[in-house]
C-alpha positions as CSV (number, residue, x, y, z in Angstrom):
1,X,0.0,0.0,0.0
2,X,1.1,3.6,-0.7
3,X,0.8,6.4,1.8
4,X,1.7,10.1,1.3
5,X,2.1,12.9,3.8
6,X,3.3,16.5,3.3
7,X,4.7,18.5,6.3
8,X,5.8,22.1,6.3
9,X,8.4,23.0,8.9
10,X,9.7,26.4,10.0
11,X,13.3,25.7,9.1
12,X,15.5,26.6,6.1
13,X,16.2,23.8,3.8
14,X,19.7,23.2,5.2
15,X,18.5,23.2,8.7
16,X,15.7,20.8,7.9
17,X,18.2,18.5,6.2
18,X,20.4,18.6,9.3
19,X,17.4,17.7,11.5
20,X,16.6,14.6,9.4
21,X,20.1,13.3,10.2
22,X,19.7,13.9,14.0
23,X,18.6,10.3,14.4
24,X,17.6,10.6,18.1
25,X,15.4,13.6,17.4
26,X,13.9,12.1,14.3
27,X,13.2,8.8,16.1
28,X,11.4,10.7,18.8
29,X,8.9,11.8,16.1
30,X,8.0,8.1,15.3
31,X,4.9,7.1,17.1
32,X,5.6,4.3,19.5
33,X,9.4,4.4,19.0
34,X,11.0,3.1,22.2
35,X,14.7,3.2,21.1
36,X,17.1,3.7,18.2
37,X,20.7,2.6,17.8
38,X,23.3,3.7,15.2
39,X,25.1,0.9,13.6
40,X,26.9,2.9,10.9
41,X,26.3,6.7,10.8
42,X,24.3,7.8,7.8
43,X,23.8,4.2,6.6
44,X,22.4,1.7,9.1
45,X,20.3,1.9,12.3
46,X,18.1,-0.4,14.4
47,X,15.1,0.6,16.4
48,X,12.1,-0.7,18.3
49,X,8.5,0.4,18.0
50,X,5.4,-0.7,20.0
51,X,1.8,0.1,19.1
52,X,-1.7,-1.3,19.1
53,X,-3.4,-2.4,15.9
54,X,-7.0,-3.3,16.5
55,X,-7.0,-5.8,19.4
56,X,-3.3,-6.6,19.0
57,X,-0.2,-5.1,20.7
58,X,2.7,-5.1,18.3
59,X,6.3,-4.8,19.2
60,X,8.7,-4.7,16.3
61,X,12.5,-4.7,16.1
62,X,13.3,-2.6,13.1
63,X,16.3,-2.6,10.7
64,X,16.7,0.8,8.9
65,X,19.0,1.1,6.0
66,X,19.7,4.3,4.1
67,X,19.3,3.3,0.4
68,X,20.0,6.7,-1.1
69,X,20.5,10.3,-0.1
70,X,21.1,13.5,-2.1
71,X,21.8,16.5,0.2
72,X,19.8,18.5,0.9
73,X,16.9,17.2,-1.2
74,X,16.1,13.6,-0.7
75,X,16.6,10.5,1.5
76,X,15.2,7.0,0.9
77,X,15.3,4.4,3.6
78,X,14.3,0.8,3.7
79,X,12.7,-0.2,7.1
80,X,12.0,-3.8,7.8
81,X,11.0,-5.6,11.0
82,X,9.2,-8.3,12.7
83,X,7.2,-9.1,15.8
84,X,8.1,-12.7,16.5
85,X,5.4,-13.2,19.0
86,X,2.7,-12.0,16.6
87,X,4.2,-13.6,13.6
88,X,4.0,-10.2,11.8
89,X,6.5,-8.7,9.4
90,X,6.7,-5.3,7.9
91,X,8.7,-3.7,5.0
92,X,8.5,-0.1,4.2
93,X,10.3,1.8,1.5
94,X,10.2,5.4,2.7
95,X,11.2,8.5,0.7
96,X,11.4,12.0,2.1
97,X,11.9,14.9,-0.4
98,X,12.7,18.3,1.0
99,X,11.4,21.3,-0.9
100,X,12.5,24.9,0.0
101,X,9.4,27.1,0.2
102,X,11.2,30.2,1.5
103,X,14.2,31.3,3.6
104,X,12.8,29.7,6.8
105,X,10.3,27.2,5.5
106,X,10.7,23.7,4.0
107,X,8.1,21.2,3.0
108,X,8.9,17.5,3.5
109,X,7.1,15.2,1.1
110,X,6.9,11.8,2.7
111,X,6.0,8.8,0.6
112,X,5.9,5.3,1.9
113,X,5.3,1.9,0.2
114,X,4.3,-0.4,3.0
115,X,3.9,-4.2,3.1
116,X,2.6,-5.9,6.3
117,X,2.2,-9.7,6.5
118,X,1.1,-12.1,9.2
119,X,-1.6,-11.9,11.9
120,X,-2.0,-8.1,11.6
121,X,-2.7,-8.4,7.9
122,X,-5.6,-10.7,8.7
123,X,-7.4,-7.6,10.1
124,X,-8.0,-6.6,6.5
125,X,-6.5,-4.0,4.1
126,X,-8.8,-1.2,5.3
127,X,-7.9,-1.5,8.9
128,X,-4.1,-1.9,8.2
129,X,-4.1,1.0,5.7
130,X,-5.9,3.3,8.2
131,X,-3.4,2.5,10.9
132,X,-0.4,3.0,8.6
133,X,-1.9,6.3,7.4
134,X,-2.5,7.4,11.0
135,X,1.1,6.6,12.0
136,X,2.6,8.5,9.0
137,X,0.3,11.5,9.7
138,X,1.2,11.5,13.4
139,X,4.9,11.2,12.5
140,X,4.5,14.3,10.3
141,X,2.8,16.2,13.1
142,X,5.5,15.3,15.5
143,X,8.2,16.3,13.0
144,X,6.6,19.7,12.5
145,X,6.4,20.2,16.3
146,X,10.0,19.1,16.8
147,X,11.3,21.4,14.1
148,X,9.4,24.3,15.6
149,X,11.0,23.5,18.9
150,X,14.5,23.4,17.3
151,X,13.9,26.7,15.7
152,X,12.6,28.3,19.0
153,X,15.6,27.0,21.0
154,X,18.2,27.7,18.2
């Protein structure tokens, strides 16, 4: 399934690009993220997320690999993970494009191709797509708020 979200942040393009690479801050924007670890800076990370999908509690160990990046315009990452207890796997190809709107305003165009298999998928395409869309939307909101805070403090 494909999900798109567009987020405008109050940062110049270069500052928004720098924010994207502050992995701890960015991970804090991911709903349910309970931890992130750098394996190789700018290339490979692991993380853990926990959330509810319908009646199920899902806890996924994630592997995040940067597939491509073009400063300061685009980053594409592959996120894969699984919840062994639930027998659920996920794969997400996430692309973020940064577009300068003005000297202190950047739009992040987030596009995600998501595949979820296992017990969660049995809830049906509609339920899973709604949950994925909600998570991406909340990530965008959290990102906007975090960037606003960075601008205020900086």
